[in-house]
C-alpha positions in Angstrom: 40.2 -9.7 19.1 38.2 -9.4 22.2 37.1 -12.8 23.4 34.0 -11.9 26.1 31.6 -13.3 28.2 28.7 -13.3 27.0 26.6 -13.2 30.4 28.4 -10.2 31.2 26.7 -8.2 28.3 23.0 -9.3 29.1 23.4 -12.9 26.8 21.7 -15.8 27.7 21.0 -19.3 25.9 17.5 -19.3 27.5 16.5 -15.8 25.7 17.0 -17.7 22.6 14.5 -19.3 20.3 14.9 -23.6 20.2 15.1 -23.2 16.2 18.2 -20.9 15.9 19.8 -22.9 18.9 18.4 -26.1 16.5 20.6 -24.7 14.0 24.1 -24.0 15.5 24.0 -26.9 17.5 23.6 -29.3 14.5 26.6 -27.3 12.6 28.7 -27.8 16.1 27.8 -31.7 15.7 28.8 -31.9 12.2 32.3 -30.1 13.1 31.7 -27.0 11.5 32.4 -23.7 13.7 28.9 -21.5 14.2 28.0 -18.4 15.4 25.1 -16.3 15.9 25.7 -12.9 14.3 23.8 -9.0 13.2 21.3 -7.7 14.7 20.1 -11.0 17.2 23.3 -10.6 19.4 23.5 -6.5 18.6 19.4 -6.1 20.0 19.7 -9.1 22.7 22.9 -6.9 24.3 20.1 -3.4 23.8 17.8 -5.2 25.4 15.5 -5.6 22.5 13.5 -8.5 21.0 15.2 -9.6 17.4 13.0 -9.8 14.8 15.1 -12.5 13.5 18.4 -14.2 14.1 21.1 -15.0 11.6 24.0 -17.8 11.7 27.5 -17.4 10.5 30.0 -20.7 9.6 32.7 -22.0 8.0 30.7 -24.4 6.3 29.9 -23.7 2.3 26.2 -23.6 1.0 26.6 -27.0 0.1 27.7 -28.0 3.1 25.4 -26.5 5.0 22.6 -28.2 2.2 24.2 -31.8 3.0 23.6 -30.9 6.9 20.4 -29.8 6.8 18.9 -31.6 3.7 15.3 -30.7 2.6 14.9 -28.2 5.0 17.8 -25.8 3.4 17.2 -24.3 0.7 20.4 -22.1 -1.4 19.2 -18.7 -2.7 21.2 -15.5 -4.2 24.2 -15.1 -7.3 26.1 -12.4 -6.1 25.8 -13.5 -2.5 25.2 -17.0 -2.2 23.2 -18.0 1.3 21.3 -20.9 2.9 17.9 -21.2 4.2 16.7 -23.1 6.8 13.2 -23.8 8.0 13.4 -25.5 11.4 9.3 -26.1 11.5 7.1 -22.2 10.7 10.8 -20.3 12.0 13.4 -19.4 9.1 17.3 -19.1 9.6 19.3 -16.9 7.3 23.1 -18.7 7.6 26.0 -17.3 5.7 29.3 -18.7 4.5 32.7 -16.5 6.2 33.4 -14.5 3.3 36.7 -13.7 2.6 38.1 -10.6 0.2 37.8 -11.2 -3.7 40.8 -12.0 -5.7 39.6 -9.8 -8.0 37.2 -7.8 -7.8 33.9 -8.1 -10.0 32.2 -4.7 -9.8 30.3 -2.2 -12.5 31.1 0.9 -13.7 30.2 2.5 -10.4 31.7 0.5 -8.1 29.0 -1.9 -6.6 30.3 -5.1 -6.3 28.3 -8.3 -8.4 30.1 -10.8 -7.2 31.0 -12.3 -3.8 31.3 -15.5 -2.9 35.1 -16.1 -2.1 34.7 -18.3 1.3 37.5 -17.8 4.0 37.7 -17.4 8.1 36.1 -15.4 10.6 39.2 -13.2 10.9 38.4 -12.5 7.4 34.4 -12.4 7.8 34.4 -9.6 9.9 36.1 -7.2 7.7 33.4 -7.6 5.0 30.8 -6.3 7.0 29.4 -3.7 7.1 28.7 -1.5 10.3 30.9 -2.5 13.4 27.3 -2.6 15.6 27.0 -6.3 13.4 30.2 -7.7 14.1 29.8 -9.4 17.0 29.9 -13.4 17.1 28.1 -14.9 19.9 28.3 -18.9 20.4 26.2 -19.8 23.1 26.7 -22.8 24.1 30.5 -21.9 25.2 28.9 -19.1 26.5 31.2 -16.4 24.9 30.9 -13.0 22.6 34.0 -12.3 19.7 34.7 -8.7 19.1 36.8 -7.7 16.4 36.5 -3.9 16.2 35.2 -2.7 19.2 31.9 -3.0 18.3 30.9 -2.6 22.2 32.2 0.9 22.9 29.9 2.1 19.7 26.9 0.2 20.9 27.7 2.1 24.5 28.1 5.1 22.9 25.3 5.0 20.6 27.3 6.1 17.9 26.9 4.3 14.2 30.2 3.6 12.6 31.4 2.1 9.0 34.1 -0.5 8.7 36.6 1.3 6.5 36.1 3.9 3.8 32.4 4.9 3.7 32.3 6.5 0.5 33.7 2.9 -0.9 31.8 1.2 1.4 28.5 3.1 -0.2 29.7 2.1 -3.3 29.8 -1.4 -3.0 26.4 -1.4 -1.9 24.1 1.8 -2.2 21.8 -0.3 -0.1 23.8 0.3 3.2 22.9 4.2 3.1 19.1 2.7 3.4 20.6 0.8 6.1 22.3 3.2 7.8 19.1 5.6 8.7 17.0 2.3 9.6 19.6 1.4 12.4 20.0 4.9 13.1 16.1 5.5 13.8 15.3 2.0 14.7 18.2 2.0 17.9 18.2 6.2 18.1 22.4 6.3 17.4 23.7 8.8 15.4 25.9 8.5 12.5 29.5 9.4 12.6 31.3 12.2 11.0 33.0 9.6 8.6 29.4 8.9 7.2 28.1 12.6 7.5 31.1 13.9 5.1 30.0 11.6 2.0 26.4 11.5 2.7 25.6 13.8 0.3 22.8 13.9 -2.6 25.3 12.7 -5.5 25.9 9.5 -3.2 22.4 9.3 -2.7 22.0 8.7 -6.7 23.7 5.6 -6.9 20.5 4.0 -5.2 19.3 4.1 -8.9 21.6 1.2 -9.7 19.8 -0.9 -7.2 17.4 -3.4 -9.1 13.6 -2.1 -8.4 12.8 -5.6 -6.7 15.7 -5.1 -4.1 14.5 -1.3 -3.3 10.7 -2.4 -3.0 12.2 -5.1 -0.2 14.0 -2.4 1.5 11.1 -0.2 1.8 9.3 -2.6 3.4 11.5 -3.0 6.0 11.2 0.4 6.6 7.8 1.0 7.0 7.4 -2.4 9.2 10.3 -1.4 11.7 8.2 0.5 14.1 10.2 3.6 13.8 8.2 5.4 10.7 7.7 8.6 12.3 11.9 9.0 12.4 12.7 7.3 9.4 11.0 9.9 7.1 12.2 13.3 7.9 15.7 11.5 7.2 14.7 10.1 4.2 14.5 14.0 2.9 17.2 15.1 4.0 19.6 12.6 3.2 17.9 13.1 -0.6 16.6 9.2 -0.5 13.0 10.1 -1.1 13.6 11.5 -4.4 15.3 7.7 -5.0 12.4 5.8 -3.7 9.4 7.3 -4.6 8.8 8.9 -8.2 6.9 12.2 -8.5 6.0 12.3 -5.0 6.7 15.6 -3.6 9.7 15.4 -0.3 6.8 16.5 2.1 5.3 14.7 5.1 1.6 15.9 4.4 -0.9 15.6 8.1 -2.4 12.0 6.4 1.1 10.8 6.0 2.1 11.9 9.4 -0.6 10.5 11.1 -1.0 7.4 9.6 3.1 6.7 9.6 2.0 7.3 13.6 -0.7 5.0 13.2 1.2 2.7 12.0 4.1 2.8 14.2 1.8 2.4 17.2 -0.3 -0.8 15.8 3.3 -2.2 15.7 4.1 -1.7 19.4 0.9 -3.7 20.4 1.7 -6.1 18.1 -0.7 -5.9 15.5 -0.3 -6.9 12.0 0.2 -4.2 9.6 -0.1 -4.3 5.5 2.8 -1.9 4.3 1.2 -2.1 0.8 -1.3 0.2 2.7 1.7 3.0 3.3 2.1 3.1 -0.2 -1.3 3.9 -0.9 -1.3 6.8 1.4 2.3 7.9 -0.1 0.3 8.0 -3.4 -3.1 9.2 -2.9 -2.3 12.6 -3.6 -0.6 11.6 -6.8 -4.0 9.4 -7.6 -6.3 12.2 -7.3 -4.1 14.3 -9.7 -3.9 11.7 -12.1 -8.1 11.6 -12.2 -8.8 15.0 -11.8 -6.6 15.3 -15.7 -8.9 12.6 -16.5 -11.9 13.9 -15.7 -11.0 17.2 -17.6 -10.9 15.2 -20.5 -14.5 14.1 -20.1 -13.3 10.8 -19.2 -16.4 8.7 -17.3 -15.3 8.9 -13.5 -14.8 5.1 -12.9 -12.6 4.9 -15.7 -10.7 7.7 -15.1 -10.2 6.5 -11.3 -9.3 3.2 -13.0 -6.7 4.7 -15.5 -5.3 7.3 -12.7 -4.3 4.2 -10.9 -2.5 2.2 -13.4 -0.7 5.4 -14.1 0.2 6.1 -10.7 1.2 2.9 -10.3 3.4 2.3 -13.3 5.7 5.8 -13.0 6.2 4.4 -9.3 7.4 0.8 -10.7 10.2 2.6 -12.2 11.8 2.6 -8.6 9.8 0.3 -6.7 8.7 -2.5 -8.2 5.1 -3.3 -6.6 4.0 -6.9 -7.1 1.1 -7.5 -9.1 -1.5 -8.5 -5.7 0.2 -5.2 -3.7 -1.1 -3.3 -6.9 -4.5 -4.8 -6.7 -5.1 -4.2 -2.8 -3.6 -0.8 -3.4 -6.5 0.3 -6.4 -9.1 -1.7 -4.3 -8.1 0.6 -1.4 -8.5 4.4 -3.8 -11.3 2.7 -5.1 -13.7 1.9 -2.3 -12.9 5.6 -0.7 -15.8 6.8 -3.5 -18.3 3.8 -2.3 -17.7 4.7 1.4 -18.4 8.3 1.3 -21.7 8.3 -0.6 -22.9 4.5 -0.1 -26.4 3.5 -1.7 -28.6 2.7 1.7 -29.1 -1.2 0.0 -25.8 -1.2 -0.3 -23.9 -0.2 3.0 -24.7 -3.8 5.0 -23.0 -5.3 2.0 -20.1 -3.1 2.1 -19.4 -3.8 5.5 -18.6 -7.1 4.7 -16.4 -6.6 1.4 -13.0 -8.2 1.8 -11.3 -4.8 1.2 -13.8 -2.8 3.9 -11.2 -2.7 7.0 -8.5 -1.0 4.9 -10.8 1.2 2.8 -12.1 2.5 6.4 -9.1 2.9 7.8 -7.8 4.8 5.2 -11.0 7.3 5.1 -10.8 7.6 9.1 -7.3 8.4 8.9 -8.5 11.3 6.1 -10.6 12.6 8.0 -8.7 12.8 11.3 -6.0 14.4 9.4 -8.3 17.7 8.4 -9.6 16.2 5.0 -13.0 18.1 4.8 -14.1 16.0 1.4 -14.8 12.7 3.7 -17.9 14.9 4.8 -18.2 13.3 8.3 -18.6 9.8 6.7 -15.6 8.1 8.6 -17.2 8.6 12.0 -20.4 7.4 10.5 -18.6 4.3 9.6 -17.1 4.3 13.0 -20.3 4.3 14.8 -22.1 1.8 12.2 -19.5 -1.0 13.4 -20.4 -1.3 16.6 -24.5 -0.4 16.5 -26.6 -4.0 17.1 -28.7 -5.4 14.3 -31.7 -3.3 15.2 -29.9 -0.2 15.3 -28.1 -0.4 12.3 -31.3 -0.6 10.6 -32.1 2.4 12.1 -28.9 4.3 11.2 -29.7 3.3 7.7 -32.5 5.1 7.7 -31.8 8.1 9.2 -28.4 8.3 6.7 -31.0 7.9 3.6 -33.9 10.5 5.1 -30.4 12.3 5.3 -29.3 11.4 2.2 -32.2 12.7 0.3 -32.6 15.9 2.5 -29.3 17.2 1.3 -30.6 15.7 -2.7 -33.6 18.0 -2.2 -31.4 21.1 -1.0 -28.9 20.7 -3.7 -31.5 20.6 -6.5 -33.1 24.2 -5.0 -30.2 25.8 -5.0 -29.6 24.8 -8.8 -33.5 25.6 -9.4 -33.5 29.1 -7.6 -29.8 30.0 -9.3 -30.1 33.4 -11.3 -29.7 33.4 -15.3 -27.6 37.1 -15.3 -27.9 36.2 -19.3 -29.9 34.6 -21.8 -29.2 32.1 -24.1 -30.6 32.2 -27.9 -31.9 29.0 -28.6 -30.0 27.1 -31.2 -33.4 26.0 -32.5 -36.5 28.4 -32.5 -40.0 27.3 -31.5 -41.5 27.8 -34.8 -39.3 25.9 -36.4 -39.9 23.0 -34.6 -41.9 20.3 -36.3 -46.0 20.4 -34.6 -45.3 16.7 -33.9 -42.0 17.2 -31.7 -43.2 20.4 -29.9 -43.7 20.5 -26.2 -45.9 23.1 -26.1 -48.6 22.8 -23.5 -51.3 24.4 -25.3 -53.5 22.1 -27.3 -54.7 22.8 -30.8 -58.4 23.0 -31.2 -60.0 20.0 -32.3 -62.0 19.4 -36.0 -65.3 18.5 -35.9 -64.2 14.6 -37.0 -62.2 14.9 -33.5 -65.1 16.3 -31.2 -66.3 14.3 -28.5 -69.0 11.9 -29.2 -71.7 9.8 -26.6 -72.7 6.8 -26.5 -76.1 5.7 -27.0 -76.2 5.7 -23.0 -75.0 8.9 -22.6 -71.4 7.9 -22.1 -68.8 10.9 -23.3 -66.3 8.8 -25.6 -63.2 10.6 -26.0 -62.0 11.4 -29.6 -58.5 9.2 -29.2 -60.3 6.3 -28.4 -59.3 3.3 -31.0 -63.4 2.5 -32.2 -63.1 6.3 -33.5 -60.3 5.8 -35.4 -62.2 2.6 -37.5 -63.0 3.1 -41.0 -66.4 2.5 -41.2 -67.9 0.5 -44.3 -71.1 1.2 -45.6 -72.6 -2.3 -46.0 -75.4 -3.4 -48.8 -78.1 -5.1 -46.4 -80.6 -5.8 -49.3 -78.7 -9.1 -49.5 -79.2 -9.6 -45.5 -81.9 -12.0 -44.4 -83.4 -11.7 -41.4 -85.2 -14.2 -38.9 -84.1 -17.8 -38.9 -82.7 -19.3 -42.2 -84.7 -21.9 -43.9 
């Protein structure tokens, strides 16, 4: 173990948020050891802004709970942890681990129970990568290095502690973590890792809970290096383990969305990881929709059923939450509504809750070379920056273009040459006269001839007055004039 001066490696308590220092100080005042460990110390050394901070201590989860009271919540069964809430910040606090006296593992070697408490010297051995074994005590200003992690950081090498094959078998998710660290930190995998990182090893991810794999996939999408990680997922055969029935290919659409996602994260904008799932599953959704359309299903029902099928199939690998599934299906449905909107619905569409996500999806499709958008992505992009009067004019112009397009389409259908004559199923002679659509009117009978009124006006034969039955009345009994 090397005890180093923290300031020599760019670590300072001034760079830490108040939440993590409060957790460290509170545990220290209670008589426990407490350190910042993992990515918090590592990223500060590399000049990066840590996404979050983790703490480690010799206090058990129950003792941590007694120190922080209601601000603490114990989570996990296989690996028990304490979540401490300081204001709006969440600090994950773990207890020093020791090698288990009797390992509880699955048939594939995955650890099922890991709640054996130990010392800091035993704890670092249980960690996965050497660069995550730095223990930083901000109040004392010291940095503990147990396995030459400083050298690996300087050489930008990602090295597993112990036998890589056994470490992957203990927790197959470490394969995803290895690729994520390599892409995020621009590190290279050590030769020992490359030697065991085979397609057969990648199949161990099938034993991981789909819920946990979904959480890990979100980390891949939101780390800001999606462009770098996607080729690595294909190269190491991880793609097939995460995404069901999605071809391991980075299409122009997927590549453009990955680039756009990374740019948004770099400038501090929020992203929805479900959006990238909608992009990955888009081609599968189109294929499944066409399958139902070929069975003469109504388009709206075909899209709804296709969305359910695709998401249900994906849930066998990564279980997508219900609200996320709803978001994805609404984004897909918005593509149809934005592509051919009715003029009277344009304003309401622009105020729809899913308009922004649907519009971004449509515009990125168009920019990636999708010709089926027919330029509507650019139209909606211009529409949003117009004034109210300009929007009304734009809608009028859009309606004119829409009508012209319909007329042009109908003319093409009318003028299409008929190459073969089709014999009608029912001949004209067999058609009932009342059902005949012939425009030739039969010769009217004398009773149906035109009549003239006393004033010389012509009364049509179909006039209701002519259809009345005339009754012959006996006028002999009729008295004319005033009655007595």
